[in-house]
C-alpha positions in Angstrom: -11.0 -23.4 -15.6 -8.1 -23.6 -13.2 -8.2 -22.2 -9.7 -6.9 -19.2 -7.8 -3.9 -19.7 -5.4 -2.9 -17.5 -2.5 0.5 -18.0 -0.8 0.0 -17.7 2.9 2.8 -16.3 5.1 2.9 -18.1 8.5 5.1 -17.2 11.4 4.9 -19.3 14.6 1.6 -20.7 13.6 0.0 -17.3 12.9 -1.2 -16.4 9.4 -0.1 -12.9 8.3 -3.0 -10.4 8.0 -2.0 -9.7 4.4 -2.6 -13.4 3.5 -6.1 -13.3 5.1 -6.8 -10.1 3.1 -5.8 -11.9 -0.1 -8.0 -14.8 0.7 -10.9 -12.5 1.2 -10.3 -10.9 -2.2 -9.4 -14.2 -3.7 -12.8 -15.6 -2.6 -14.6 -12.7 -4.5 -12.5 -13.3 -7.6 -13.1 -17.1 -7.5 -16.8 -16.6 -7.1 -16.7 -14.3 -10.2 -14.8 -16.8 -12.2 -16.7 -19.8 -10.9 -13.6 -21.6 -9.7 -12.1 -22.7 -6.4 -9.8 -20.8 -4.1 -6.7 -22.6 -2.9 -4.1 -21.7 -0.3 -0.5 -22.6 0.1 0.7 -23.2 3.7 4.4 -23.8 4.0 6.2 -24.1 7.3 6.3 -26.3 10.4 3.8 -27.3 13.0 0.9 -26.4 10.8 -1.7 -28.8 12.2 -5.2 -27.3 12.0 -4.1 -24.3 9.9 -6.7 -25.2 7.3 -9.5 -24.3 9.7 -8.5 -20.6 9.8 -7.9 -20.5 6.1 -11.2 -22.0 5.4 -13.0 -19.3 7.4 -11.6 -16.8 4.9 -12.8 -18.8 1.9 -10.1 -21.4 1.1 -11.6 -24.5 -0.6 -8.4 -26.4 -0.6 -5.2 -26.0 1.4 -1.9 -27.3 0.2 0.1 -28.0 3.4 3.8 -28.6 3.3 4.7 -29.2 7.0 8.4 -29.8 7.5 11.2 -28.4 9.7 13.1 -27.6 6.5 10.5 -25.0 5.6 10.6 -22.9 8.8 11.7 -20.2 9.1 11.3 -18.9 5.5 14.2 -19.3 3.2 14.1 -18.3 -0.5 15.3 -21.4 -2.3 13.3 -24.2 -0.6 10.0 -22.2 -0.6 10.5 -21.2 -4.2 11.2 -24.8 -5.2 8.0 -26.1 -3.5 5.8 -23.3 -4.8 7.1 -23.7 -8.3 6.6 -27.5 -8.1 3.0 -27.1 -7.0 2.2 -24.5 -9.6 3.6 -26.7 -12.4 1.3 -29.5 -11.3 -1.8 -27.5 -10.5 -1.5 -24.9 -13.3 -3.3 -22.0 -11.5 -4.8 -19.2 -13.5 -4.1 -16.6 -10.8 -1.5 -16.5 -8.0 -1.4 -13.9 -5.3 1.3 -12.9 -2.8 1.6 -10.2 -0.2 3.9 -7.3 -1.0 5.9 -8.0 2.1 9.7 -8.8 2.3 8.8 -12.4 1.9 6.4 -11.9 -1.0 8.7 -9.5 -2.8 11.4 -12.0 -2.6 9.4 -15.1 -3.5 7.0 -13.8 -6.1 9.6 -12.7 -8.7 11.5 -16.0 -8.4 8.4 -18.0 -9.0 7.4 -15.7 -11.9 10.9 -15.9 -13.5 11.0 -19.7 -13.2 7.5 -20.2 -14.7 8.0 -17.4 -17.3 4.8 -15.6 -16.3 4.2 -11.9 -15.6 4.1 -10.3 -12.2 2.6 -7.0 -11.2 4.0 -5.6 -7.9 2.2 -3.5 -5.3 -1.3 -3.7 -6.6 -4.0 -1.6 -5.0 -6.9 -3.3 -6.6 -7.7 -6.6 -8.4 -10.7 -7.1 -10.7 -11.9 -9.5 -13.4 -12.5 -8.2 -16.9 -12.1 -8.6 -20.6 -9.6 -7.2 -23.1 -9.5 -6.9 -26.9 -6.1 -6.7 -28.6 -6.2 -3.7 -30.9 -3.7 -5.1 -33.4 -4.9 -8.7 -33.7 -8.5 -8.2 -32.8 -8.3 -11.1 -30.4 -10.6 -11.0 -27.5 -9.6 -12.2 -24.0 -12.2 -12.9 -21.3 -11.9 -13.2 -17.6 -8.5 -11.7 -17.3 -7.1 -10.4 -14.0 -7.0 -6.6 -14.0 -3.9 -5.8 -11.9 -4.4 -2.2 -10.9 -1.6 -0.1 -9.3 -0.3 3.5 -9.2 2.4 4.2 -11.8 4.8 6.9 -12.9 5.4 8.1 -9.3 1.7 7.8 -8.5 0.7 10.3 -11.1 -1.6 7.8 -12.9 -3.4 4.6 -12.1 -2.4 1.8 -14.4 -4.4 -1.4 -15.3 -2.0 -4.2 -16.2 -3.0 -7.5 -17.8 -1.2 -10.7 -18.7 -3.3 -12.3 -21.5 -1.1 -15.1 -22.7 0.9 -16.5 -19.8 -0.2 -18.3 -16.6 -0.4 -17.9 -13.8 -1.3 -14.2 -13.7 0.7 -13.1 -10.7 0.4 -10.1 -8.5 1.7 -8.9 -5.1 -0.6 -6.7 -2.9 0.3 -4.5 -0.1 -0.9 -5.1 3.4 -4.0 -3.1 4.3 -5.2 -2.5 0.8 -7.8 -5.2 0.8 -10.4 -5.8 3.5 -9.9 -8.8 5.8 -13.3 -10.5 6.3 -14.4 -14.0 7.1 -16.3 -15.5 4.2 -20.1 -15.6 4.5 -19.9 -19.2 3.5 -16.6 -20.7 4.7 -14.5 -22.7 2.2 -14.3 -26.5 2.3 -10.8 -26.3 3.7 -9.8 -29.7 2.2 -6.2 -30.5 3.1 -3.9 -31.7 0.4 -0.6 -32.7 2.1 2.5 -31.8 0.2 5.9 -33.7 0.5 8.5 -30.9 0.1 11.2 -33.5 -0.5 9.6 -34.1 -3.8 10.5 -30.6 -5.0 13.7 -29.6 -3.2 17.3 -30.8 -3.5 20.4 -30.3 -1.5 21.4 -27.2 -3.3 18.3 -25.4 -2.0 19.7 -25.6 1.5 23.1 -23.9 0.9 21.9 -21.0 3.0 21.5 -21.8 6.7 19.9 -19.6 9.3 22.1 -19.5 12.3 20.2 -17.0 14.4 17.2 -14.7 14.2 16.6 -11.4 16.0 13.0 -10.4 15.9 11.6 -7.2 17.4 7.9 -6.2 17.5 7.1 -2.9 15.8 7.3 0.0 18.1 4.9 1.9 15.9 1.9 0.2 14.5 -0.7 2.5 12.9 -2.2 -0.1 10.6 -4.9 -1.2 13.0 -5.6 2.1 14.7 -9.4 3.1 14.5 -8.5 6.8 14.6 -5.4 8.4 13.0 -4.3 12.0 13.2 -1.8 12.6 10.4 0.4 15.5 9.6 2.0 16.7 6.4 4.6 19.2 5.4 2.1 22.0 6.2 2.6 21.4 9.9 5.7 23.5 9.5 8.0 22.0 12.1 8.7 19.1 14.4 7.6 21.2 17.3 4.2 21.8 15.6 4.0 18.0 15.1 3.8 17.7 18.9 0.3 19.2 18.6 -0.8 16.0 16.7 0.5 13.8 19.5 -1.5 15.9 22.0 -4.7 15.6 19.9 -4.1 11.9 19.4 -3.8 11.4 23.1 -7.1 13.1 23.7 -8.8 11.0 21.0 -7.1 7.7 21.8 -5.6 7.8 18.3 -2.3 7.1 16.5 -0.2 9.7 14.8 0.5 9.3 11.0 2.5 11.4 8.6 2.9 12.1 4.9 6.1 11.3 3.1 7.0 15.0 2.9 6.7 15.3 6.6 8.9 12.2 7.1 11.5 13.5 4.7 11.6 16.8 6.5 12.4 15.0 9.8 9.1 15.8 11.5 8.1 12.1 12.0 9.6 8.6 11.9 9.2 6.5 8.8 7.1 4.0 10.7 4.3 6.6 10.8 4.4 7.2 7.0 1.0 6.7 5.3 0.9 6.2 1.5 2.4 4.3 -1.4 5.9 4.1 0.2 4.5 3.7 3.7 1.5 2.0 5.4 -1.9 1.6 3.9 -4.6 2.3 6.5 -8.4 2.2 6.6 -9.4 3.7 10.0 -12.9 4.8 11.1 -11.6 8.4 11.3 -8.7 10.0 9.5 -7.8 13.6 10.4 -5.4 15.0 7.8 -3.5 18.1 9.1 -1.5 20.2 6.7 -1.5 17.5 4.1 -2.0 18.6 0.4 -3.3 15.2 -0.7 -1.1 14.0 -3.5 -2.1 10.6 -4.9 1.0 9.0 -3.3 -0.5 9.8 0.1 -4.2 9.3 -0.6 -3.6 5.9 -2.1 -2.8 4.8 1.4 -5.8 6.3 3.3 -8.7 6.9 0.9 -10.6 3.9 2.2 -11.0 5.5 5.6 -14.6 5.6 6.8 -14.5 9.3 7.5 -11.9 11.9 6.5 -11.5 15.3 8.0 -8.9 17.7 6.4 -7.4 20.8 8.0 -5.6 23.0 5.4 -5.0 26.7 4.6 -5.7 26.0 1.0 -9.5 25.5 0.3 -8.6 23.9 -3.1 -6.1 21.3 -1.7 -6.6 17.9 -3.4 -7.2 16.3 0.0 -10.5 18.2 0.2 -11.9 16.3 -2.8 -12.0 13.1 -0.9 -12.6 14.6 2.6 -16.0 14.3 4.2 -15.4 17.5 6.1 -12.8 20.2 5.2 -11.7 22.9 7.6 -9.9 25.8 6.1 -7.5 27.3 8.6 -4.0 27.3 10.1 -3.4 23.9 11.8 -1.6 25.7 14.7 -4.8 27.5 15.5 -7.4 24.8 14.6 -5.8 21.9 16.4 -5.5 23.6 19.9 -9.2 24.5 19.7 -10.0 20.8 18.9 -7.9 19.7 21.8 -9.6 22.1 24.1 -13.1 21.1 22.9 -12.5 17.3 23.3 -11.0 17.8 26.7 -14.0 19.7 27.9 -16.5 17.3 26.4 -14.8 14.1 27.5 -15.2 14.9 31.2 
């Protein structure tokens, strides 16, 4: 049985968190299938990169170290990845649902005539029986993602074409070092074997990179507000509570669309996926588009005037009340007890 491959995004020698998350999940899938987990590392100055990837379960690391592959460009990276896949014939290939993964994944899928499921929230191994033919397929990749605007959760399979490909959003999977590190065997790749001059028609003249001003993904505590906050002025209460708790402020899409918060704070399908230790949802109804991005939080507290709000179904504690009355009391309480 062929192996599982994870494309690793690398910038200035640092592996993207989403790639390490995919290796963590890939290790679980590989153990289930009884195959090996392999990583693709394309870029420049990658010496020793296999050590970190092995810590997250990579048994083999295909390293293409060349100036022509850094920074990322669509055509040369697609040519190298397609070349490796044609030779290695992986059964599963995983990419991050980042600007790079969303650009590279479809090109590889189109070239290899395989399926691709975008923005998966879960990956599992299972079987399927075709109703018409009665044919049974075993050990397929269940590619699970919200569909129809988030109103249903769809399980998508690709029974006949390989590799089975999926992109996964950052933060959806846990990032954990493997209990038993992978072998980390390096297989050097010569990119010149796969690229040609036409792959370099686009040249990068200059790059302007700015760090995110808002980064709620790694926050241990998040205070998030929804449309029920009522106004941008009321949203200031969340910043005051967050300051007391040492937390970050998040928002639902409805709150962002209403101009109460910046898009960088949006939690949910079209925003950021988070898994903090504590998530306080204030004035958030709890539609699946939002909960898909935060339902893995260790503890959830909801504050809502509606006792039957969907958010209460997943909350550990539900407070029924007006956010403009409850939040000031919380601020006062924490200030008094933090002295």
